[in-house]
C-alpha positions in Angstrom: 109.1 -2.8 -13.6 105.5 -4.0 -13.0 103.2 -1.4 -14.7 100.3 -2.7 -12.5 101.7 -0.8 -9.6 101.0 2.5 -11.5 97.3 1.9 -12.1 94.8 3.5 -9.9 92.2 0.8 -10.0 89.7 2.7 -7.7 89.7 5.6 -10.2 89.0 3.1 -13.1 86.0 1.6 -11.0 84.6 5.0 -10.1 84.4 5.8 -13.9 82.5 2.7 -14.7 78.7 2.9 -15.5 78.1 -0.5 -13.7 77.3 -0.1 -10.0 79.8 -1.9 -8.0 79.3 -2.9 -4.4 81.7 -4.7 -2.1 80.4 -6.3 1.0 82.2 -7.8 4.0 81.5 -11.4 5.2 78.9 -10.0 7.7 77.1 -8.4 4.8 78.0 -4.9 5.6 79.0 -2.3 3.0 82.8 -2.0 2.4 83.0 -0.1 -0.7 80.7 1.4 -3.4 81.7 3.2 -6.7 80.2 6.5 -8.1 77.6 4.5 -10.1 76.5 2.7 -7.0 76.1 5.9 -5.1 74.0 7.2 -8.0 71.9 4.0 -8.0 71.2 4.1 -4.3 71.1 7.9 -4.0 73.5 7.6 -1.1 77.1 8.5 -0.5 79.6 5.8 0.3 80.5 7.6 3.6 76.9 7.3 4.6 76.5 3.7 3.4 79.9 2.5 4.8 79.2 -0.2 7.4 75.4 -0.5 6.7 73.9 -4.0 6.3 72.9 -4.8 2.8 69.3 -5.4 3.7 69.0 -1.8 4.9 70.4 -0.5 1.6 68.4 -2.5 -0.9 65.8 -5.2 -0.9 64.3 -7.4 -3.6 60.6 -7.1 -4.5 58.2 -9.3 -2.4 57.5 -11.6 -5.3 61.2 -12.7 -5.5 61.9 -16.3 -4.6 64.8 -15.5 -2.2 65.6 -12.4 -0.1 68.8 -10.5 -1.0 70.4 -11.6 2.2 69.8 -15.2 1.3 71.4 -14.8 -2.1 74.4 -13.2 -0.6 74.8 -15.8 2.1 74.5 -18.6 -0.4 77.3 -17.2 -2.5 79.4 -16.8 0.7 78.7 -20.5 1.7 79.2 -22.1 -1.8 81.6 -19.6 -3.6 79.3 -20.0 -6.6 78.4 -16.8 -8.4 74.7 -15.9 -8.8 73.1 -13.9 -11.5 69.5 -12.6 -11.6 68.2 -10.9 -14.8 65.4 -8.2 -14.7 65.2 -8.2 -10.9 62.8 -5.7 -9.3 64.6 -3.9 -6.4 63.3 -1.5 -3.9 65.9 1.3 -3.5 65.2 4.5 -1.6 61.4 3.7 -1.7 61.6 3.4 -5.5 61.2 0.3 -7.7 64.0 -0.2 -10.3 64.7 -3.0 -12.7 68.3 -4.3 -12.7 70.4 -7.2 -13.7 72.8 -8.1 -10.8 75.5 -10.6 -10.2 77.0 -11.7 -6.9 80.3 -13.4 -6.7 83.1 -14.1 -4.2 86.4 -12.3 -4.7 89.1 -14.8 -5.4 92.1 -15.3 -3.1 90.3 -13.4 -0.4 90.4 -14.9 3.2 88.0 -12.4 4.6 85.1 -13.5 2.3 84.5 -10.2 0.4 81.4 -10.2 -1.9 81.3 -8.3 -5.1 77.8 -7.3 -6.3 77.4 -5.7 -9.8 74.2 -3.9 -10.7 73.2 -3.0 -14.3 70.3 -0.7 -14.2 67.9 -1.8 -17.0 65.3 1.0 -16.6 68.1 3.5 -17.1 68.9 1.9 -20.6 65.1 1.8 -21.3 65.0 5.6 -20.4 67.8 6.2 -22.8 66.0 4.5 -25.7 62.8 6.2 -24.7 64.5 9.6 -24.7 66.0 8.9 -28.2 62.5 8.0 -29.6 60.9 11.0 -28.0 63.7 13.3 -29.5 62.9 11.9 -33.0 59.2 12.3 -32.5 59.6 15.7 -31.1 61.7 16.9 -34.0 59.2 15.6 -36.5 56.4 17.2 -34.7 58.2 20.5 -34.6 58.9 20.4 -38.4 55.2 19.7 -39.0 54.1 22.5 -36.8 56.6 25.0 -38.3 55.4 24.1 -41.7 51.8 24.6 -40.7 52.7 28.0 -39.0 54.3 29.3 -42.2 51.3 28.3 -44.2 49.0 30.0 -41.8 51.0 33.3 -41.8 50.8 33.8 -45.5 46.9 34.1 -45.8 46.6 35.9 -42.6 48.5 38.9 -44.0 46.1 39.1 -47.0 43.1 38.8 -44.7 44.4 41.6 -42.4 45.2 44.0 -45.3 41.8 43.4 -47.0 39.9 43.8 -43.6 41.8 47.2 -43.0 40.7 48.4 -46.5 37.1 47.4 -45.9 37.1 49.1 -42.5 38.3 52.4 -44.0 35.6 52.4 -46.6 32.6 51.6 -44.4 30.8 54.3 -42.5 28.6 51.9 -40.4 30.0 52.0 -36.9 28.8 48.4 -36.2 30.5 47.0 -39.3 33.6 49.0 -38.3 33.4 47.2 -34.9 33.3 43.8 -36.7 36.3 44.7 -38.9 38.3 45.7 -35.7 37.5 42.3 -34.2 38.7 40.4 -37.3 42.0 42.4 -37.3 42.5 41.7 -33.6 41.8 38.0 -34.1 44.2 37.9 -37.1 46.9 39.5 -35.0 46.3 36.9 -32.3 46.7 34.0 -34.8 49.8 35.7 -36.2 51.3 35.9 -32.7 50.4 32.2 -32.2 52.0 31.2 -35.5 55.2 33.2 -34.4 55.2 31.2 -31.1 54.8 27.9 -33.0 57.8 28.9 -35.2 59.9 29.6 -32.1 62.6 32.0 -31.5 65.3 32.3 -34.2 67.8 33.9 -31.8 70.6 31.6 -30.8 71.3 31.2 -27.1 73.9 33.6 -25.6 75.9 31.3 -23.4 77.6 32.5 -20.3 78.3 31.1 -16.7 75.0 31.2 -14.8 74.2 30.3 -11.2 71.1 28.2 -11.6 69.5 29.7 -8.5 69.4 33.2 -10.2 66.7 32.3 -12.8 64.8 30.3 -10.2 64.6 33.2 -7.8 63.5 35.5 -10.6 60.7 33.1 -11.5 59.8 32.6 -7.8 59.3 36.4 -7.4 57.2 36.4 -10.5 54.9 33.6 -9.3 54.5 35.1 -5.9 53.6 38.5 -7.3 51.2 37.2 -10.0 49.4 34.8 -7.5 49.5 37.5 -4.7 51.0 34.9 -2.4 48.1 32.4 -2.6 50.5 29.7 -3.8 53.3 28.7 -1.4 56.6 28.6 -3.2 59.2 26.5 -1.3 63.0 26.4 -2.0 65.2 23.3 -1.4 68.5 24.4 -2.9 72.0 22.9 -2.9 74.0 26.2 -2.9 77.3 24.4 -3.6 76.2 23.6 -7.2 78.7 24.8 -9.9 77.6 27.4 -12.6 76.2 26.0 -15.8 77.1 27.5 -19.2 73.6 28.8 -20.4 71.5 31.7 -21.7 70.1 33.1 -18.5 67.0 34.6 -20.1 66.2 31.3 -21.9 66.5 29.4 -18.7 64.1 31.9 -17.1 61.7 31.2 -19.9 61.9 27.5 -19.4 61.4 27.6 -15.6 58.6 30.2 -16.0 56.7 28.0 -18.6 56.7 25.0 -16.4 55.8 27.0 -13.3 52.9 28.9 -15.0 51.5 25.5 -16.1 51.7 24.3 -12.6 50.1 27.4 -11.1 47.3 27.3 -13.6 46.7 23.6 -12.9 46.4 24.2 -9.1 44.3 27.4 -9.3 41.9 25.9 -11.9 41.4 22.8 -9.7 40.9 24.3 -6.3 38.6 21.6 -5.3 41.4 19.2 -5.4 42.9 20.7 -2.2 41.6 19.8 1.3 41.0 22.3 4.1 44.5 21.6 5.5 46.3 21.4 2.2 47.4 24.5 0.2 48.7 24.8 -3.3 52.4 24.4 -3.1 55.3 24.8 -5.7 58.8 23.6 -4.8 62.0 24.5 -6.5 64.8 21.9 -5.8 68.3 21.8 -7.1 70.8 18.8 -6.9 73.7 17.2 -8.5 72.8 14.2 -10.6 75.5 11.5 -10.9 75.9 9.4 -14.1 73.2 10.7 -16.4 72.8 10.2 -20.1 71.5 13.3 -21.9 70.8 13.2 -25.6 72.9 10.1 -26.0 75.9 11.6 -24.2 77.0 10.1 -20.9 78.0 12.6 -18.1 79.6 11.9 -14.8 77.4 14.6 -13.3 74.9 17.3 -14.1 72.9 19.9 -12.5 69.3 18.8 -11.8 66.5 21.3 -11.2 63.1 19.9 -9.9 59.9 21.9 -10.3 57.3 20.2 -8.2 53.7 20.9 -7.5 51.0 19.1 -5.4 48.2 19.6 -7.8 45.9 17.1 -9.5 48.6 16.0 -11.9 48.7 15.5 -15.7 46.1 13.2 -17.3 47.7 9.8 -18.0 46.5 9.8 -21.7 48.7 12.8 -22.6 51.6 12.3 -20.1 53.9 10.5 -22.7 53.2 13.3 -25.3 53.1 16.3 -23.0 56.2 17.9 -24.7 54.8 17.7 -28.1 53.4 20.9 -29.7 49.6 21.6 -29.3 49.2 18.9 -26.5 47.6 20.4 -23.5 45.5 19.2 -20.5 43.8 22.5 -20.2 40.7 23.6 -22.2 42.3 27.0 -22.9 45.9 25.8 -23.3 47.9 26.2 -26.5 50.2 23.3 -25.7 53.3 25.2 -26.8 54.8 26.2 -23.5 56.4 22.8 -22.6 57.4 22.2 -26.3 59.3 25.5 -26.4 60.9 24.6 -23.0 62.1 21.3 -24.1 63.5 22.7 -27.3 65.5 25.4 -25.3 66.9 22.7 -23.1 68.0 20.6 -26.1 69.8 23.7 -27.4 71.6 23.6 -24.1 72.5 20.0 -24.5 70.1 19.3 -21.6 66.7 17.7 -21.3 63.4 17.8 -19.2 61.7 14.7 -17.7 58.3 14.5 -16.2 56.8 12.3 -13.5 53.2 13.0 -12.6 50.5 11.4 -10.4 47.7 13.0 -8.4 49.2 15.2 -5.7 52.7 15.2 -7.2 54.0 16.4 -10.5 57.7 16.8 -11.0 59.5 18.3 -14.0 63.2 17.6 -13.8 65.6 19.8 -15.7 69.1 18.3 -16.5 72.0 20.6 -17.5 75.6 19.4 -18.0 77.7 21.8 -16.0 81.0 21.0 -17.7 82.5 23.9 -19.9 81.5 23.7 -23.6 84.2 23.1 -26.1 
């Protein structure tokens, strides 16, 4: 018995992290695996029969066009490999290694194109570095917060005693101010220490916390900021703490609202502040070093002035803020909550578009 007849090769290819594309002799799409769908942000059914040049193109500084490379392999049957090629895919530039080869024993001239996304590997390495740096920063901040809380208790107690023993109303007013400021600092220290309560996991429809935050934003801004929804209602439930997800989405949304309202001059007469909530399935994503075939992605996008370039790389670190009155704790807390959920947050920002993307595995926890 030939065991090869029992192997589902298409299933194997669909589980590969390398993007695999099969092209007919006329350079139209014959097949693409799941990794290729993720790379091109297009389903196989939509791409089937499309010419390769309409799917992907090399950057302008490349020596040959993609179709020239493909045609040369068809004519000579010699494989072609390009390292660190810059491709334009769905209006986005991505660095990949790719190889083109002619399938053997194939009379129809089918081409096999394999793409290995380099920027994805760089993103994984960058994420691992950020996790280490974030953990170190949080340990430092928590140590500082503990050291701050100890003397604050003594200051508050001494000020209360002083306030009880003075009869001068003006001095009593000063002691009240000291007590209020000490309480504010203690609350800030508690925020820096973070919540000690473990997440209470349960199945959550991701649109429920989004709608809750949307209502809060509309209420607090009195509808002066437009909040748009772009939901994929077919998404599966995620296993999460609903209240903590609300906190994550609210922290990011509040930052966006404050950035837009404090920079009203950025918007033109025909352009209004806008916040967009978007949900999608993200195929083949690596989160905290774990590869997932799919995850739920939530985009929180605003059209404000963007995050200053000098703090963009460290925006999730504690005490880093682009606002004069900001504490720099909201995003750090949000990222910490997402990591407790085996998820992560990524940020892309430029003038007119800032996107915070939340990634949550939707498979059941074991």
